[in-house]
C-alpha positions in Angstrom: 5.2 21.8 -0.4 6.1 20.3 3.0 9.4 18.6 3.5 11.0 16.3 6.0 14.5 16.3 7.4 16.5 13.5 9.0 18.5 14.6 12.0 20.7 12.1 13.7 21.6 13.5 17.2 23.4 12.2 20.3 20.2 10.8 21.8 19.2 9.1 18.6 19.4 5.5 19.9 17.3 6.7 23.1 14.7 8.1 20.8 14.4 4.9 19.0 14.3 2.9 22.3 11.3 5.1 23.2 9.7 4.3 19.8 10.1 0.6 20.7 8.4 1.2 24.1 5.4 2.9 22.4 5.3 0.0 20.0 5.2 -2.5 22.8 2.7 -0.7 24.7 0.2 -0.3 21.8 -2.9 -2.5 22.0 -4.2 -2.1 18.4 -2.3 -5.2 17.3 -0.8 -3.3 14.5 2.8 -4.4 15.1 3.2 -8.2 15.4 7.1 -8.5 15.7 9.4 -5.8 17.2 12.9 -5.3 15.8 15.1 -5.5 19.0 18.2 -4.7 17.0 16.7 -1.2 16.0 18.5 0.5 18.8 21.9 -0.7 17.8 21.0 0.2 14.2 20.2 3.7 15.3 23.5 4.0 17.1 25.3 3.1 14.0 23.5 5.5 11.9 24.1 8.3 14.4 27.8 7.7 14.4 28.1 7.3 10.6 27.6 10.9 9.8 24.8 10.0 7.0 22.5 12.6 5.7 19.4 12.6 3.8 15.6 13.1 4.3 15.1 9.5 5.8 18.1 9.4 8.1 16.7 8.6 11.6 13.2 8.0 10.4 11.7 4.9 11.9 9.5 2.7 9.9 7.6 -0.6 9.9 7.0 -3.1 7.1 4.2 -5.4 6.4 4.7 -9.0 7.5 4.6 -10.3 3.9 7.8 -8.4 3.2 11.2 -10.2 3.9 13.5 -8.6 6.6 16.8 -10.2 7.2 17.0 -11.7 10.7 13.6 -10.6 11.7 10.5 -13.1 11.6 8.6 -12.5 8.4 5.5 -14.8 8.7 2.9 -13.2 6.4 0.2 -13.8 9.0 0.2 -17.5 8.3 0.9 -20.8 10.3 2.5 -21.9 7.1 5.3 -19.4 7.5 5.4 -19.3 11.3 8.9 -18.8 12.5 10.3 -18.0 9.1 13.3 -15.8 9.4 14.7 -14.5 6.0 18.3 -14.2 5.4 17.9 -11.2 3.1 15.7 -7.9 3.0 13.1 -7.4 0.4 14.8 -4.8 -2.0 12.5 -2.0 -0.8 13.3 -2.5 2.8 17.0 -2.7 1.9 16.8 0.7 0.2 15.2 2.4 3.1 17.7 1.0 5.5 20.5 2.1 3.2 19.0 5.6 3.3 19.3 5.6 7.1 15.7 4.7 8.0 15.4 2.3 10.9 13.0 -0.6 10.8 11.3 -1.0 14.2 8.7 -3.7 13.5 6.6 -5.9 11.2 3.0 -5.2 10.8 -0.1 -7.3 10.8 -2.0 -8.3 7.6 -4.6 -10.8 6.3 -3.1 -14.3 5.8 -0.7 -14.1 2.8 -2.2 -10.6 2.2 -4.9 -12.2 0.0 -8.2 -10.6 1.5 -9.0 -6.9 2.3 -8.8 -7.4 6.1 -6.1 -7.3 8.8 -6.5 -10.4 10.8 -5.3 -14.0 10.9 -5.2 -17.0 13.1 -1.6 -16.5 14.0 -1.8 -12.9 15.3 -5.6 -12.2 15.6 -7.3 -9.0 14.2 -5.8 -5.6 14.2 -8.1 -3.0 15.8 -8.6 0.5 14.5 -6.5 2.8 16.7 -9.3 5.4 17.4 -12.5 4.0 16.1 -13.9 1.3 18.3 -15.7 -1.5 16.5 -13.9 -0.4 13.3 -11.3 -1.9 11.2 -8.2 -0.3 9.6 -8.9 -2.1 6.5 -6.6 -4.4 4.8 -4.6 -6.1 3.9 -1.9 -3.5 4.9 -4.1 -2.4 7.9 -1.3 -2.9 10.4 1.0 -0.5 8.5 -1.8 2.2 8.6 -2.8 1.5 12.2 0.8 1.9 13.2 1.0 5.2 11.6 -2.4 6.5 12.7 -1.5 5.5 16.3 1.7 7.7 16.1 4.0 4.8 16.5 5.9 5.5 13.2 5.7 8.1 10.4 6.3 5.6 7.6 5.5 2.1 6.6 6.0 -0.3 3.7 2.9 -2.2 2.5 1.8 -4.0 -0.6 -1.2 -3.3 -2.9 -2.9 -5.9 -5.2 -6.4 -4.4 -5.5 -6.4 -1.6 -2.9 -4.3 -3.0 0.0 -2.5 0.2 0.9 -5.3 2.6 -0.4 -8.2 1.2 1.7 -6.2 1.2 5.0 -4.9 4.7 4.3 -8.5 5.8 3.7 -9.7 4.0 6.8 -7.0 5.5 9.0 -6.8 9.2 7.7 -3.3 8.8 6.4 -1.5 8.9 3.0 -0.6 5.9 0.8 0.8 5.6 -2.8 0.3 2.7 -5.2 3.1 3.5 -7.6 3.2 3.1 -11.3 4.4 -0.4 -11.9 8.2 -0.7 -12.1 9.0 2.4 -10.0 9.4 0.5 -6.7 11.1 -2.9 -6.7 8.3 -5.4 -5.9 10.6 -8.3 -4.9 10.9 -9.9 -1.5 7.2 -10.6 -1.1 6.3 -13.8 0.9 5.5 -16.2 -0.6 6.8 -15.0 -4.0 4.0 -14.5 -6.5 4.6 -17.0 -9.3 5.7 -15.5 -12.6 2.7 -15.0 -14.9 0.2 -15.2 -12.0 -2.2 -12.2 -11.3 -0.5 -11.7 -8.1 2.9 -11.1 -9.9 1.2 -8.9 -12.5 -0.6 -6.6 -10.0 0.9 -6.8 -6.5 3.2 -3.8 -5.8 5.0 -2.4 -2.8 3.9 1.0 -1.8 4.8 3.5 1.0 2.2 4.7 3.7 2.9 7.6 5.9 1.4 10.4 8.0 1.9 13.0 5.3 2.7 13.5 1.6 6.3 14.6 2.4 7.2 11.3 3.9 5.6 9.4 1.0 7.6 11.4 -1.6 10.8 10.9 0.4 10.2 7.2 0.4 9.5 7.3 -3.5 12.7 9.2 -4.1 14.6 6.4 -2.2 12.8 3.4 -3.5 12.7 4.4 -7.1 16.1 3.2 -8.6 15.9 6.0 -11.1 15.1 8.5 -8.6 11.9 10.7 -8.4 11.4 14.4 -9.4 10.5 17.2 -7.0 6.7 17.7 -6.6 5.4 20.2 -9.0 4.4 23.7 -7.4 1.2 23.5 -9.4 -0.2 20.1 -10.3 -1.6 19.7 -13.9 -5.2 20.1 -14.5 -8.0 19.7 -15.2 -9.1 17.1 -12.6 -11.6 14.6 -13.8 -14.0 13.9 -11.0 -15.7 10.5 -10.9 -18.4 9.9 -8.3 -20.8 11.9 -6.2 -20.2 10.7 -2.8 -19.4 13.3 -0.1 -15.7 12.7 0.3 -15.1 13.0 -3.4 -17.2 16.2 -3.7 -15.5 17.7 -0.6 -12.0 16.9 -2.2 -13.0 18.3 -5.6 -14.1 21.6 -3.9 -10.8 21.8 -2.1 -8.8 21.2 -5.2 -10.8 23.8 -7.1 -10.3 26.4 -4.4 -6.6 25.5 -4.6 -6.7 26.6 -8.2 -7.0 23.2 -9.8 -10.0 23.1 -12.2 -12.4 20.2 -11.8 -14.8 18.6 -14.4 -17.2 15.9 -14.0 -16.3 12.9 -16.0 -17.4 9.3 -16.7 -14.4 7.6 -18.0 -15.7 4.8 -20.2 -13.1 2.3 -19.3 -13.5 2.1 -15.5 -16.3 -0.4 -15.3 -14.7 -2.7 -17.9 -11.4 -2.5 -16.1 -12.9 -3.5 -12.8 -14.4 -6.5 -14.5 -11.2 -7.4 -16.3 -9.3 -7.3 -13.1 -11.8 -9.6 -11.4 -11.7 -12.0 -14.4 -7.9 -12.3 -14.4 -7.8 -12.6 -10.5 -10.2 -15.5 -10.8 -8.0 -17.3 -13.3 -5.2 -17.7 -10.5 -4.9 -21.5 -9.7 -2.9 -20.7 -6.6 -0.8 -23.9 -7.4 2.1 -22.5 -5.2 -0.2 -22.4 -2.2 -1.7 -25.8 -2.7 1.1 -27.7 -0.8 0.6 -25.4 2.1 -3.2 -26.1 2.3 -3.1 -28.1 5.6 -1.3 -25.2 7.3 -3.6 -22.4 5.9 -6.7 -20.8 7.6 -10.2 -21.7 6.6 -10.5 -18.5 4.4 -7.6 -19.5 2.2 -8.6 -23.2 2.1 -11.9 -22.0 0.6 -10.2 -19.9 -1.7 -8.2 -22.8 -3.0 -11.3 -24.9 -3.3 -13.0 -22.3 -5.5 -9.9 -21.7 -7.7 -9.3 -23.4 -10.9 -6.8 -26.2 -11.0 -5.5 -25.3 -14.4 -5.3 -22.0 -16.3 -7.8 -21.3 -19.1 -5.1 -20.0 -21.5 -7.6 -18.9 -24.0 -9.5 -16.9 -21.4 -6.3 -15.5 -20.0 -5.1 -14.3 -23.5 -8.7 -12.6 -24.2 -8.5 -10.8 -20.9 -4.9 -9.7 -21.3 -5.7 -8.2 -24.7 -8.7 -6.4 -23.2 -6.5 -5.1 -20.4 -4.0 -3.8 -23.0 -6.8 -2.0 -24.9 -8.2 -0.6 -21.6 -4.7 0.8 -20.8 -4.5 2.5 -24.1 -8.0 4.1 -23.5 -7.0 5.3 -20.0 -3.7 6.8 -21.3 -5.7 8.8 -24.0 -8.2 9.9 -21.4 -5.5 10.9 -18.9 -3.7 13.0 -21.7 -6.7 15.3 -21.6 -7.3 14.9 -17.9 -3.9 14.6 -16.2 -5.6 13.8 -12.7 -8.6 11.7 -11.9 -10.4 12.0 -8.5 -12.5 9.0 -7.4 -13.5 7.0 -4.4 -11.3 4.3 -2.8 -14.3 2.2 -1.8 -18.0 1.9 -2.2 -18.4 0.9 1.4 -18.1 2.7 4.8 -15.0 4.2 6.1 -13.6 2.9 8.5 -15.1 -0.5 7.6 -16.7 -2.6 10.4 -14.4 -4.9 12.3 -14.6 -8.6 12.2 -14.5 -9.6 8.5 -12.9 -8.6 5.1 -14.4 -5.9 3.0 -16.5 -7.2 0.2 -14.3 -7.3 -2.9 -17.0 -5.5 -4.9 -16.6 -2.5 -2.6 -13.0 -1.9 -3.8 -14.0 -1.9 -7.6 -12.5 1.7 -7.9 -9.2 0.3 -6.6 -9.2 -2.8 -8.6 -9.9 -0.9 -11.8 -6.9 1.4 -11.3 -4.7 -1.6 -10.5 -5.6 -3.2 -13.9 -4.9 0.1 -15.6 -1.4 0.4 -14.1 -1.8 4.0 -13.1 -0.4 5.7 -9.9 -2.8 6.4 -7.3 -2.5 8.3 -4.0 -5.1 7.7 -1.2 -5.6 10.9 0.8 -8.7 12.1 2.7 -10.4 9.0 2.0 -10.2 9.5 -1.9 -7.9 8.4 -4.6 -6.0 10.9 -6.8 -4.9 9.1 -10.0 -2.2 10.5 -12.4 -0.8 9.7 -15.8 1.4 6.6 -16.0 4.8 7.5 -14.6 3.7 10.7 -13.2 3.2 9.8 -9.5 4.6 13.1 -8.4 1.6 14.8 -9.9 -0.8 12.8 -7.9 1.4 13.4 -4.7 1.4 17.2 -5.3 -2.5 17.2 -5.7 -2.7 15.2 -2.5 -0.5 17.8 -0.7 -3.1 20.3 -1.6 -5.8 18.4 0.3 -3.6 18.2 3.4 
């Protein structure tokens, strides 16, 4: 397995200053706010004698994550100029481990559509595919990594928001098992009981599996295990598209047996996720409506004003049953290989990806299973076994 090593050195502050220069010169629109205090932070870390895998690693964070003293505006005029007094817990954990926040990355407004663009900052462009998008809504995170600005970023994933950009930009991202990474500090905070609170998680994106794993070990309050030398098999392969078949062949050559499978719960999980999402009243956003863009105003207009509690109870019961079915299936197939999207990669610029294209991601979000996006596919593991998915992803690197 690959590994990374933090290495504070006498020119550490100068190295971070050069990173800021590259960020400032970048024209993809990935980074919307530069953290000018990063050089001072680097100097403090260099003189502290800290050690660890993330010491000296520069990172960015999605603009919907609160960062103390740095504007965190969620790509929305409704939060323009907002400067939090505290870090999101995940950002605080990375900083405490010696990583240096150098900027905030673009997203769709309030991270509610699979795109990376808004009226406040404009659209982020794919760093090396003209006319294409880095996906969304964590597309700024992925574009910053793909452009070589930073090796690591923190995004959020509701129904594919770290997985689609990772696939679009050729990098690696983890949607963790719920509860492994603190999900607090999102702007605006998802109301308790809402679908956003249930499904929106924080996940790391990085240039390689080693950085994602190092981030998980730092971000999980209980710690993370080393990656297994040999991931468990067999791998259940869902889908006949070229990316999935290529990945299945590579895993088989690496010694992981693959079997074609049709998990019976996937279609129902996709539909259940959609049904729950459509019950969201967005009551917390309605007071902001006059400062939101047209896309979100249209979303509010379509949303129900009150929650259908009977429908929510029915869908919640179905979700619970589907998770039991998925756990039974994963007990016999410890890894599941499937597409990230039904659409093209990278997606076209100029508009959000159709929600239906992200059905494979939405199903996994509903099921609460960890998923790693790598080489344009998802590798899904058993609940709580994020390291198994990362180990399989490392074989595809």
